[in-house]
N, C-alpha and C positions, 0 to 999 in steps of 0.2 A: 435793427437786428442786433442781438447781443453777441458775446464772444463765442458762444456755443453754436451760433448760426441759427438760432431759433427766432422766428419773427414774433415780436412782441407788440407791434403796433398794427391795429386793424385785424381783420379776420385772416388766419392762415389760409393761403390760397387754395388748399385742398380740402377745406372743411365747408360744406354748403351751409347757407344760412338756416336751412330747415333743421339741421342737427346741431348747430352751434349754440351752446347755452347762453342766455342773456348775461351781459357783463363780461363775456369772454375776452374782450379787448384788453383787460387788465392782466390776464394770465397767459400761459402758453401751453401748447399741446405737449403730450408726452410722446417721445419717439417720432420725431417729425418725418423721418423717412417712411415709417410704417403708415403714418397718417395719410400720405399721398395715395396709397392704394386703397385706403379705407373710404375715401371720398365717394367714388362712384358706387362702391358696394353699399354703403349706408344709405345713399340717396335712393338707389334702386330698391333696396329692401323696405325702407320706410314707405315709399310711395306705393310699391307693389302690394304690401300687406294691407295698408289702409284702404287703397282703392279697391283691390280685389276682394277684401273681406266684405266691403259694402256691396259689391256686385253679387257675390256668391249668396250672401244672406238675403239680399233683396229679391233676387230671382227665385231662390228657394222658397221664400214665403209667398211670393206672388203666384208661383206655378205649382209647387208641391211635386215637381217632377224631377227626379235625379238626373235623367238624361238631358233635360233642358239646362239644368244647372251646369253639368259638365261641358256641354257644347258652348253655351254662352260664356262660361268662365274661361274656357280655353281660348276662344276667339278674342274675348276682351283682354285676356292676359297677354296674348301675343301682341295685340295692337298697343296695349299699354306699355309693354316692355320696349317695343320699337320706338314709340313716341317718347318715352323717357330717355332712351339712349341718344336719339337725335336731338331732342331739346337740351339735354345735358351737354352734348358735344358742341352745339351752337353757343350755349352759354359760356362754356370754357374757352372757346375761341375768342368770343367778345371780351372776356375778362383778360385773356392773354394779350390781346391787342391793347387794351387799356393799360396794362402793366408796362408794356413796351413803350407806349407814349409817355408814361410818367417816369420812365427811367428805372422802373423796378424790375426785379428778376422775374421773368415770366415762367409759366409752366412749360415744360418741353412738350413737343407734339407726341412723343411716346407716352408721356404721362396722361395727356388728354385722351388719346385713343384707348389706353388701358382702362382708365376710369370710366369711359363711355361704354366699353364692352362689359365691364363689371356691373354697370348700371343695368344693362340689358339682361344679363344672365341672372342677377339677383332678383330683378322684377319677375322674370319668368319663373325662377325657382320658388318665389313666394306664391305664385299662382298654383304651381304643382302641389305645394304643401297643403294649400287650402282645398284643393280638389280631392286629395287623398281620402278624407272621410267619406265622401260621396261615392267613391269607388269601392271602398272596403265595407261600407255599411249602407248600401243602397236600399236594403229592406227595412232599415230603421232610420227613416228620414230625419226625425226630430233629433235623434242622437247624433247623426252626422252633422247637423247644423251646430249643435252645441260643441262638438269636437272641433269643428272648423274655427269657431270663435276662440276656443281654448288654445289651439295651435297658434293662431294669430296673436292672441294676447301674450302668450309666453314668449314668442319671438320678439314682439315689440318691447316688452318689459326688459328682456335680456339686452336688446340693442340699446335701450335707454340707459341701463346700468353701464354698459361698455362706453357709451359716449360720456357719461358723467365721470367715469374713472379716467378716461382719456384726457378730459379737461380738468381733472382734479377738483370737480365741483359737484358735490351732493349726488352720487350715483343713484341712490334710492329715489330721490326727488325726480330725476329725469326718467328713471324707469317708470315711475307712476304717471308722469306726463304722457309718455308714449303709450302706455296702457290705456289711459283715459281717452286719448285721441282715437285709438283703434276701436275701443268698445263703443264710444259715442257714434262713430261712423257706422258700425254694424247695427247699433240700435236704431239710428235714423233710417237706414236702409230697410230694416225689418218693418218699421211702421209704414214706410212708403210702399213696400211690397204688399203689406197687408191691405193698404188702401186700394192699390191697383187690383188686387184679388177681389175685394169687396165690390168695386165699381164694375168689374167684368161680370161678376156673379149677378149683380142687380140688373145689368143690361141684357144678360143672356136669358 
């Protein structure tokens, strides 16, 4: 830890490995106090967007029914948000115990609970954002699918830019990485949904 109190060895305790850029052990985060609250928010948003974008596009292509997309998306979104927050909380507790055993400064329980709640609400928020096109444009199903992908892609790209700026490491590069991950997940889910639709049509 340097004179400014910024951790420079290892991963800052409030940045998940999912969002920490490679080679970040040589640098340090900007605004360490702000980063603490960013941890759960970023984790929930990344997981929620990538997971739920895949669910929404896959179900949409498989069924072609906006009501089924909304029902399955909301159910999966709530379950995913709850699972994210519980998994995140358990992971933070384990990491906190590890830090205490090693004599390092652990996260406070307030920070752990706050980040876990942020993980839940941002995951759920990502689901609601991706559901919006199917509510607003239920009569134009293909347009709703495209709009959901655009919403997810813009949010992922923006988050990647923010992470890159936070770590002072190539914001555009990390924006593109997040964008590619989201689009790749949506594309894979689209083809799986199309395959399921074809299989059900042939057996029907």
